[in-house]
N, C-alpha and C positions, 0 to 999 in steps of 0.2 A: 114414299120411299121410307121404308122401314130400315132403321139403323143407321141412316146417313143423315148428317146434320148439314143443313144448308147454311153457308156463310155468306152474309150480305155485306157488300162493301158500298162506300159512297162513291159516287163518281168523282174522279180527280184525286182520290186519296193517294195513290201511288205516286203521282206527280208531285204533290206537296211533301211528301216524307223524303223523296230523293233530294229535293232542293234543300231541305232542313239539314241535311247531313254535311254540308260543305260551307266554307267561308267565301264571302264575296270579296271582291277587290276593295271595296269600301271598308269592310271589316278589317281587312289586312292593313290598309293604309292608316286606319285610326289606331290600331294596336302599334304599328311602327312609330307613329307621332307620339304616342303616350310613353313608349320606351325612350325615345329620344329626349323628351322633356325631363323624365326622371334622371336619365343620364347626365343631362346638362346641369342639373341641380346637385346630383350625388358627387361627381368627380371633383368640382371645386371644394365641396365641403370636406371630402376626404383628404385632398391636398392641404387644405387648411388645418386639419386635424393632425396630419403628419408634421407640418411645420411646427405646430403648437408642442408636439411631443419632443421634437429635436431642441426646441427652445428650453424645455424643462431639463433636457440632458446638458445643455450648456450652462444653465443656472446651477445645477447640482455640481458641475465640474468646477465652476468658479468657487462655490462655497467650500468644496473640498480643497481646493488650492489655497483658499484663504486659511482654512484650518491648519494646512501644512506650514504656511508662513508663520502663523501664530505659534505652532509647536516649535518651529525652528528658533524663533525668538526667545522661547523660554529656555532652550538649550544653549543658545548663543546670544547672550545679552547685548552683544556689540550692535546687532541690528538685523534688519530683514535682508533677504538675498534675492538676486536675479538668477542664480544658477539652479537649473532643473535638478541636477544630481543632489544638491543639498536638500531638496524637497522630496526626495525619493522617487523621481521620474527616471526611467531608464533611457530616455531619449532627451536631447536638449530642447529647449523652447525654440519654436512653438510646437506644442504637442497637439497631434491631430485627434479629433473627436469624431468617431465613425458611427453610423447606423447602417449595419449590413456592410456593404462594399464601398458606399459613398462617404466621402468626408464632408462633414456638416460644418464644423468649426475648428478654428485654431486657437488653442488656449495658451496664453503666455503671461509673463510678468512684464508689463509695459515699463514700469519704473519701479525701483526699490531703493530706498535710502535707509540709514540707519533707524529712522523714525517713522517711516511711512512705505506704503506699496500702492500700486495701481494694477490691477489684474484685468485682462480682457479676453473676451471669446469673440473672435472675428469670424463672421459667417462665410462659408465656402460653398461652391457648387450651387445646386438648386436653393439652398438656404440663403444665399446672397441676395435674392429676390424678397426676402422677408422684410417687413416694414419696422421690425424692431432694430434691425441693424446690428452693430457691435455692442455686446454687453460688456459693461465695466463694473468693477467692484473695487473699493479702496479700503484701507485699513480702519477707517471709521465706520464702515458698513454702508457707505453710500452706493446705492444700486442705480446706475444710470444707463442710458443707451446712446449711441452715436448713429444717427441716421439723417440724411444720407452721409456718405463717406466725406470727411472734411468738416462736418459741423461740429459745434461744441457739444459736449456730453449733456444730456437733458433727460428728464423723466418723460417716457412715452407711455401714455395710458395703455394698460393692459399687457405690457411686456414683462414687468417683474411682478 
């Protein structure tokens, strides 16, 4: 045969290439199991990261409130104040701290005397499940947590 080329195939070649094009049920189940394991690890880590971020917001807000108290004292040497308006807040205490549309903490002056103050950020919503509990800060710079509710303020490792 002049001009024509013969193509030789191996027996069963077509059957093997057709099977190689798809996934078996075992392949699919293994893929689903891997995705499930990765999801089971990733979601709690993501939620922990969100809680940590919200904790940072609460600590920053407490430090800001403490600086407002100190500024108030320099302008009014009679003492610290419990009034939110005196500290340039537009709403009375407790002041809500939000991330998005969810309230995470309530910021307030728990106690203010002429010579001292105690500030707190009480967790709300999903943040209430956080093991750091309520953040407190006093005029001496003591940074403590209350967890669970009703316990005495204490240092909880990793919170401040």
